[in-house]
C-alpha positions in Angstrom: 0.0 0.0 0.0 1.1 3.5 -0.8 0.2 6.3 1.5 0.6 10.1 1.1 0.7 12.6 3.9 0.3 16.2 3.0 1.9 18.6 5.5 5.2 17.6 7.0 4.8 19.5 10.2 4.6 17.9 13.6 1.2 16.2 13.0 2.1 15.1 9.4 5.5 13.7 10.4 3.9 11.9 13.3 1.4 10.3 10.9 4.2 9.2 8.7 6.3 7.8 11.6 3.5 5.7 13.1 2.4 4.4 9.7 6.0 3.3 9.0 6.6 1.8 12.5 3.4 -0.3 12.2 4.9 -1.7 9.0 1.8 -2.2 6.9 2.6 0.3 4.1 5.1 -0.2 1.4 5.7 3.5 0.9 4.8 6.8 2.5 5.2 10.1 0.6 5.5 13.3 2.7 4.5 16.5 0.8 5.1 20.0 2.0 5.2 23.5 0.4 8.4 24.5 2.2 11.5 23.8 0.2 13.4 20.7 1.4 11.3 20.4 4.5 9.5 17.1 3.6 12.7 15.7 2.2 14.5 16.4 5.4 11.7 14.9 7.6 11.7 11.8 5.3 15.4 11.3 5.6 15.3 11.7 9.3 12.6 9.1 9.6 14.3 6.7 7.2 17.4 6.8 9.5 15.1 5.3 12.1 14.2 2.3 10.0 17.0 0.0 11.1 16.6 1.2 14.7 12.8 0.7 14.8 12.7 -2.3 12.6 10.4 -1.1 9.8 10.7 -1.7 6.0 8.4 1.1 4.8 10.0 3.5 2.4 9.5 7.2 3.2 10.2 9.8 0.6 9.7 13.6 0.7 8.5 16.0 -1.9 8.4 19.8 -2.1 4.9 20.3 -3.6 5.5 17.8 -6.4 2.3 15.7 -6.4 3.5 13.5 -9.2 5.4 11.6 -6.6 2.1 10.8 -4.9 0.7 9.0 -8.0 -0.9 5.7 -7.2 -1.6 6.4 -3.6 -4.2 4.2 -2.0 -4.8 6.6 1.0 -3.9 10.2 1.4 -3.9 12.2 4.7 -4.5 15.9 4.6 -2.9 17.7 7.6 -2.1 21.0 5.8 -3.5 24.3 7.0 -2.5 27.2 9.3 -3.3 27.8 12.9 -5.4 30.8 14.0 -3.1 33.8 14.5 -3.7 36.8 16.8 -6.2 39.2 15.3 -7.4 36.6 12.8 -11.2 36.1 12.6 -12.6 32.6 12.4 -14.0 33.5 9.0 -10.5 34.4 7.8 -9.0 31.2 9.2 -11.6 29.0 7.6 -11.3 30.8 4.3 -7.5 30.3 4.1 -7.7 26.6 5.2 -10.6 25.9 2.9 -8.5 27.1 0.0 -5.5 25.0 1.0 -7.6 21.8 1.5 -9.4 22.3 -1.8 -6.2 22.6 -3.7 -4.5 19.7 -1.9 -7.5 17.4 -2.5 -7.6 18.3 -6.2 -3.9 17.6 -6.6 -4.2 14.3 -4.9 -7.1 13.1 -6.9 -5.4 14.2 -10.2 -2.6 11.8 -9.6 -4.5 9.1 -7.6 -8.1 9.0 -8.9 -9.1 6.1 -6.6 -7.5 7.5 -3.5 -9.3 7.5 -0.1 -8.8 10.8 1.7 -8.4 11.2 5.5 -8.9 14.8 6.6 -7.1 16.1 9.7 -7.0 19.8 8.9 -9.1 22.0 11.3 -11.9 22.8 11.7 -11.9 19.1 10.9 -15.7 18.4 10.4 -16.0 21.4 8.2 -12.9 20.6 6.2 -14.3 17.1 5.6 -17.6 18.6 4.5 -15.7 21.0 2.1 -13.8 18.0 0.7 -17.0 16.3 -0.2 -18.5 19.4 -1.8 -15.3 20.3 -3.7 -14.4 16.8 -5.0 -17.7 15.0 -5.4 -16.1 11.8 -4.2 -18.4 9.0 -2.9 -19.0 9.3 0.9 -17.0 6.2 1.7 -13.8 7.7 0.4 -13.7 10.8 2.7 -12.9 10.3 6.3 -12.6 12.9 9.1 -10.1 11.8 11.7 -11.6 13.5 14.8 -13.6 10.7 16.5 -10.6 8.4 16.5 -8.5 10.9 18.4 -11.2 12.0 20.8 -12.1 8.4 21.7 -8.4 7.8 22.5 -8.4 10.8 24.8 -11.6 9.5 26.4 -10.1 6.1 27.1 -7.0 7.8 28.5 -9.2 9.7 31.0 -11.2 6.6 31.8 -8.1 4.6 32.6 -6.8 7.5 34.7 -10.0 7.6 36.7 -10.2 3.9 37.1 -6.5 3.5 37.9 -6.2 0.7 35.4 -4.3 0.1 32.1 -5.8 1.7 29.0 -6.1 -1.7 27.5 -8.8 -2.5 30.1 -11.2 0.2 29.0 -13.3 0.9 26.0 -15.3 4.0 25.1 -16.4 6.1 22.2 -16.7 9.8 21.4 -19.1 10.9 18.7 -20.4 14.2 17.1 -18.1 17.2 16.4 -14.4 17.4 16.9 -14.5 20.4 19.1 -14.5 21.3 22.8 -18.2 22.1 22.9 -19.4 19.7 20.2 -18.0 16.3 21.1 -20.2 13.7 22.9 -18.3 11.2 25.0 -20.6 8.2 25.5 -20.0 7.6 29.2 -23.2 5.5 29.4 -21.5 2.9 27.1 -18.0 3.1 28.5 -16.7 -0.2 29.9 -13.9 -1.8 31.9 -13.4 -5.4 30.6 -17.0 -5.5 29.5 -18.5 -4.0 32.7 -20.0 -0.5 32.8 -17.7 2.0 34.3 -20.6 3.1 36.5 -19.8 0.0 38.5 -16.5 1.5 39.5 -16.9 5.3 39.3 -19.3 7.8 41.0 -21.5 10.0 38.8 -19.4 13.0 39.7 -16.2 11.2 38.7 -17.7 10.1 35.4 -18.8 13.6 34.6 -15.3 14.9 35.3 -14.0 12.3 32.8 -16.5 13.6 30.2 -15.5 17.2 30.8 -11.8 16.5 30.8 -12.2 14.6 27.5 -14.0 17.5 25.9 -11.2 20.0 26.6 -8.5 17.4 25.8 -7.1 19.4 22.8 -7.3 22.7 24.6 -5.6 21.3 27.7 -2.6 20.1 25.6 -2.4 23.4 23.6 -2.2 25.3 27.0 0.6 23.0 28.2 2.5 22.8 24.9 1.9 26.2 23.4 0.8 24.4 20.2 -1.5 21.6 19.1 -0.6 18.0 20.0 0.9 15.7 17.4 1.6 12.2 18.9 -2.0 11.1 19.5 -3.3 12.7 16.3 -0.6 10.8 14.3 -1.4 7.6 16.1 -5.1 8.0 15.5 -4.5 8.6 11.8 -2.3 5.5 11.6 -5.0 3.3 13.0 -7.5 4.6 10.5 -5.1 4.0 7.6 -4.1 0.5 9.0 -7.8 -0.5 9.1 -8.1 0.4 5.5 -4.8 -1.2 4.4 -5.6 -4.5 6.3 -9.3 -4.5 5.4 -9.8 -5.2 9.1 -13.5 -4.1 9.4 -12.5 -2.3 12.6 -15.1 0.0 14.2 -13.6 3.5 14.6 -15.6 6.7 15.2 -15.0 9.0 12.2 -16.4 12.2 10.8 -18.5 11.2 7.7 -21.1 12.6 5.5 -24.5 11.8 7.0 -27.6 11.2 4.8 -30.3 10.6 7.4 -28.1 8.6 9.9 -28.5 9.8 13.4 -31.2 12.2 12.2 -28.8 14.4 10.3 -28.4 15.3 6.6 -25.8 17.1 4.6 -23.2 17.4 7.4 -20.0 15.6 8.5 -20.1 14.4 12.1 -18.3 11.7 14.1 -20.2 8.4 14.2 -19.1 4.8 14.6 -17.9 3.4 11.3 -16.7 0.1 10.0 -13.4 0.7 8.1 -12.0 -1.6 5.4 -10.4 -1.6 2.0 -13.2 0.6 0.6 -12.8 3.2 3.3 -16.1 3.7 5.2 -17.9 0.4 4.7 -20.7 0.9 7.1 -22.1 3.5 9.4 -23.1 1.8 12.6 -26.4 2.7 14.3 -26.3 2.7 18.1 -29.0 3.3 20.7 -28.7 6.7 22.4 -30.4 8.3 25.3 -32.6 11.3 24.8 -29.9 13.5 26.4 -27.2 12.1 24.0 -29.5 12.7 21.0 -30.0 16.3 22.2 -26.3 16.8 22.6 -25.8 15.5 19.0 -28.4 18.0 17.8 -26.6 20.9 19.5 -23.3 19.7 18.1 -24.7 19.6 14.6 -26.1 23.1 14.9 -22.7 24.4 15.8 -21.0 22.6 12.9 -23.6 23.9 10.5 -22.9 27.5 11.7 -19.2 27.0 10.8 -20.1 25.3 7.5 -22.1 28.3 6.5 -18.8 30.2 6.4 -17.7 28.0 3.5 -20.1 29.6 1.0 -17.4 31.2 -1.1 -15.1 28.2 -1.0 -17.8 25.8 -2.2 -19.1 28.1 -4.9 
């Protein structure tokens, strides 16, 4: 399998590193607009191959998409962070232009590619990718739910005082501090509800800590996180590469599922060689349904800022 990662910054390089270390891809192409940057990152990573025991070939490219030809999966991490004095409309307008151009270049050289969108605001950028490319819904995947669910499981294991491998949990809806919906009612420790072990107050703290997971890291690091996003992407790409039929929450175009239409939101999906192979329906409480509705409203408000980019 050949995988392209666009954007060789911390997140993109982390994606490439984890994909290579897991040793399921034959080649990873890193693309960046900064002269020599992707080539340097690729060389640095390749010098880890013997040390980390992987055979994946990693190559870099300065904005030459011909090197991405024949990619099975492409990951879009490119975009800029919000700068002081920049309005949300300006940020979305700039990133929308970047994501549109990147998606077009990828499809030009790899017409059957499956796109994994990481660029923020992620749900809106996934929606834009659908509108700009016209690809079938199974071939555009927003990464957010995979990352948010990993952060949820970290907080659950922390609260339970147990290994992360003991817990299972899922976060759906929007990839944002206010929009995500951690499904604490369905979280388990070795198959048993976490409510058997935690008080209502402690469970609520897990939910709230999960929702501000990204902001907490930004406050500590002074920038966005990169290790967990890279690992989340690598699990999505591996599920596609190995046709594993693994269930991972992803942001996908909804057409009536979960009562939503014409919007990308995080929901549980079965991933395989065709990308999104099934959207899984799960029973939700009235409160959880209401939270999804509120999350969808917020995402639609952001999507409305894309009018010029979609036109």
